[in-house]
C-alpha positions as CSV (number, residue, x, y, z in Angstrom):
1,M,-0.1,0.1,0.0
2,A,1.5,3.3,-1.0
3,H,2.0,6.0,1.6
4,R,1.3,9.7,1.1
5,P,4.6,11.4,1.5
6,R,5.1,13.5,4.7
7,L,5.4,17.3,4.1
8,P,8.6,18.6,4.9
9,A,8.8,20.5,8.1
10,T,9.7,23.8,6.4
11,Y,6.3,23.5,4.5
12,A,4.1,22.4,7.3
13,E,5.2,24.9,9.9
14,P,4.0,28.0,7.9
15,R,0.7,26.4,7.4
16,L,0.3,25.6,11.0
17,R,1.3,29.3,11.9
18,L,-1.2,30.6,9.4
19,L,-4.1,28.3,10.9
20,S,-3.2,29.6,14.4
21,E,-3.2,33.2,13.4
22,E,-6.7,32.7,11.7
23,M,-8.0,31.1,15.0
24,R,-6.7,33.9,17.0
25,R,-8.3,36.4,14.7
26,Y,-11.7,35.0,15.3
27,L,-11.3,33.6,18.8
28,V,-9.9,36.6,20.5
29,P,-12.7,39.2,19.5
30,G,-15.2,36.6,20.6
31,V,-13.8,36.2,24.0
32,I,-13.4,39.9,24.4
33,S,-17.2,40.4,23.5
34,A,-18.2,37.8,26.0
35,V,-16.2,39.4,28.6
36,V,-17.7,42.9,27.8
37,V,-21.2,41.3,27.8
38,A,-20.8,39.8,31.1
39,L,-19.4,43.0,32.8
40,L,-22.3,45.0,31.3
41,A,-24.8,42.5,32.8
42,V,-23.1,42.8,36.3
43,L,-23.2,46.7,36.0
44,A,-26.9,46.6,35.0
45,F,-27.7,44.3,37.9
46,G,-25.9,46.6,40.3
47,V,-27.5,49.8,39.2
48,S,-31.0,48.2,39.0
49,H,-30.6,47.1,42.7
50,A,-28.7,50.2,44.0
51,G,-30.4,53.0,42.0
52,Q,-33.5,53.7,43.9
53,S,-31.6,53.4,47.3
54,N,-29.0,55.8,46.2
55,Q,-31.6,58.1,44.8
56,L,-33.6,58.4,48.1
57,A,-30.7,58.7,50.2
58,A,-29.1,61.2,47.9
59,R,-32.3,63.3,48.0
60,V,-32.3,63.1,52.0
61,S,-28.6,64.0,51.9
62,R,-29.4,67.1,49.9
63,G,-31.7,68.2,52.5
64,Q,-35.0,67.1,50.9
65,T,-37.8,65.5,52.9
66,P,-39.6,63.2,50.6
67,A,-42.9,61.7,51.8
68,A,-42.4,58.2,53.3
69,P,-43.2,55.7,50.5
70,N,-46.0,53.1,51.0
71,A,-47.2,54.7,54.2
72,R,-50.6,53.4,54.0
73,M,-49.6,49.8,53.0
74,R,-51.0,47.4,55.7
75,L,-48.5,44.6,56.7
76,Q,-49.0,41.8,59.2
77,L,-47.7,42.6,62.6
78,L,-45.2,40.0,64.0
79,G,-46.9,37.7,66.5
80,S,-50.4,39.0,65.6
81,A,-53.1,38.5,63.0
82,R,-53.4,42.4,62.8
83,R,-52.3,44.4,59.9
84,V,-51.0,47.8,60.4
85,S,-49.4,50.6,58.3
86,L,-46.6,53.2,58.8
87,S,-49.5,55.8,58.7
88,S,-50.8,54.3,62.0
89,F,-47.9,55.9,63.8
90,H,-48.9,59.3,62.4
91,V,-47.6,62.3,64.4
92,K,-44.8,60.2,66.0
93,V,-41.1,60.3,65.0
94,V,-40.6,56.7,63.8
95,M,-37.2,54.9,63.0
96,V,-37.9,52.3,60.4
97,N,-35.1,49.7,60.8
98,V,-35.1,47.1,58.2
99,F,-33.5,43.8,59.2
100,A,-33.2,40.0,59.0
101,G,-32.6,37.5,61.6
102,W,-29.6,36.1,59.6
103,C,-28.0,39.3,59.2
104,V,-24.7,39.7,61.4
105,A,-24.5,43.5,60.9
106,C,-28.0,43.7,62.2
107,Q,-27.1,41.8,65.3
108,Q,-24.2,44.0,65.8
109,E,-26.3,47.1,65.9
110,V,-28.9,45.9,68.4
111,G,-27.4,47.8,71.4
112,I,-27.6,51.0,69.5
113,I,-31.3,50.3,68.5
114,K,-32.2,49.5,72.2
115,H,-30.8,52.9,73.0
116,A,-32.9,54.5,70.3
117,E,-35.9,52.8,71.5
118,Q,-35.6,54.4,74.9
119,V,-34.9,57.8,73.7
120,L,-37.7,57.8,71.1
121,R,-40.3,56.4,73.7
122,Q,-39.4,59.3,76.0
123,H,-40.3,61.6,73.4
124,G,-43.5,59.8,72.1
125,G,-41.7,58.2,69.2
126,E,-41.3,54.5,68.1
127,V,-38.7,52.0,66.6
128,L,-40.6,50.0,63.8
129,G,-38.8,46.9,62.4
130,V,-39.5,45.7,59.0
131,T,-38.2,42.2,57.8
132,Y,-36.3,41.7,54.7
133,Q,-36.0,38.4,53.0
134,D,-36.7,36.7,56.2
135,S,-39.3,34.3,57.6
136,S,-41.6,35.2,60.5
137,G,-40.1,32.4,62.5
138,D,-36.6,33.6,62.3
139,A,-37.6,37.1,63.0
140,S,-39.5,36.1,66.3
141,T,-36.4,34.1,67.2
142,Y,-34.2,37.2,66.6
143,M,-36.5,39.5,68.7
144,R,-36.5,37.0,71.6
145,R,-32.7,36.4,71.4
146,Y,-31.9,40.2,71.8
147,G,-34.7,41.2,74.1
148,L,-36.3,43.4,71.5
149,H,-40.0,44.7,72.0
150,Y,-40.8,47.2,69.4
151,P,-43.3,46.3,66.6
152,V,-42.1,44.4,63.5
153,L,-44.0,44.4,60.2
154,L,-43.7,41.2,57.9
155,D,-42.7,42.1,54.4
156,P,-42.1,38.5,52.8
157,A,-42.3,39.8,49.2
158,D,-40.3,43.1,49.8
159,N,-43.1,45.1,48.5
160,F,-43.1,47.6,51.3
161,V,-39.4,48.3,51.1
162,A,-39.0,48.4,47.4
163,P,-39.6,52.1,46.8
164,Y,-37.1,52.7,49.6
165,G,-34.5,51.1,47.3
166,V,-33.5,48.6,50.1
167,N,-31.1,46.0,48.5
168,G,-29.5,44.8,51.8
169,V,-29.5,44.9,55.7
170,P,-29.5,46.7,57.8
171,E,-31.0,49.9,56.5
172,T,-32.6,52.6,58.7
173,F,-34.8,55.5,57.9
174,I,-36.0,58.2,60.1
175,I,-39.6,59.7,59.5
176,D,-40.6,62.8,61.2
177,R,-44.0,63.7,62.8
178,S,-45.4,64.8,59.4
179,G,-44.6,61.5,57.7
180,H,-41.5,62.6,55.8
181,V,-38.1,60.9,55.5
182,V,-35.6,63.1,57.1
183,A,-32.6,60.7,57.5
184,A,-31.5,57.5,55.8
185,R,-28.7,55.2,56.6
186,T,-28.2,52.6,54.0
187,Y,-25.6,50.5,56.2
188,Q,-24.9,49.7,59.7
189,L,-25.8,52.3,62.3
190,T,-23.3,54.1,64.6
191,S,-24.1,55.7,68.0
192,N,-22.8,59.1,66.8
193,W,-25.0,59.2,63.8
194,L,-28.0,58.0,65.5
195,N,-27.7,60.3,68.6
196,H,-27.1,63.3,66.4
197,T,-30.0,62.5,64.0
198,L,-32.4,61.8,66.7
199,H,-31.6,64.8,68.6
200,R,-32.1,67.0,65.6
201,V,-35.4,65.4,64.5
202,L,-36.9,65.1,68.0
203,H,-36.3,68.7,68.8
204,A,-37.1,70.2,65.4
205,R,-39.8,72.7,65.5
206,A,-43.1,71.5,64.3
């Protein structure tokens, strides 16, 4: 049986180099395109989840006081069959703290919230918890474990917090007596920030 003669190395190598160059010509742009598409998807995801929160917080930081979103939305009260709304606390200063039982940062700010609860109640105000991606059982365990007694609204579908732009926990919003957001904290509380903010809001002229 006749064998096909082997190409000399000096002839085969240029053809292999040419084939390699052609592969790179099509492969590299394809890889770059895939990376760009992936990056754009990540950026779009981040903007869609952070935009509203940044917008509300930015408005408040500029001195604006937008009306509290979803003030009349009625949610189930933790440990009760009753459904109440933020507007139920009208004419009170309300600190809305969005939390979850699994949230480590939420646990770390418990002491600050307890102090805020005492200060607010001395002035007729209230702390109001709102759950975020958490079950009622976990929220109940959390409240018992840390000896917290303020009312908590269950928001299993995140419908209440959506217009606040909440995309993580903890987040805290201070609502004045007229029902407007006057302070926003989109990450863990500090004593200095909260003490200064509560003093300013509680002693503001009506």
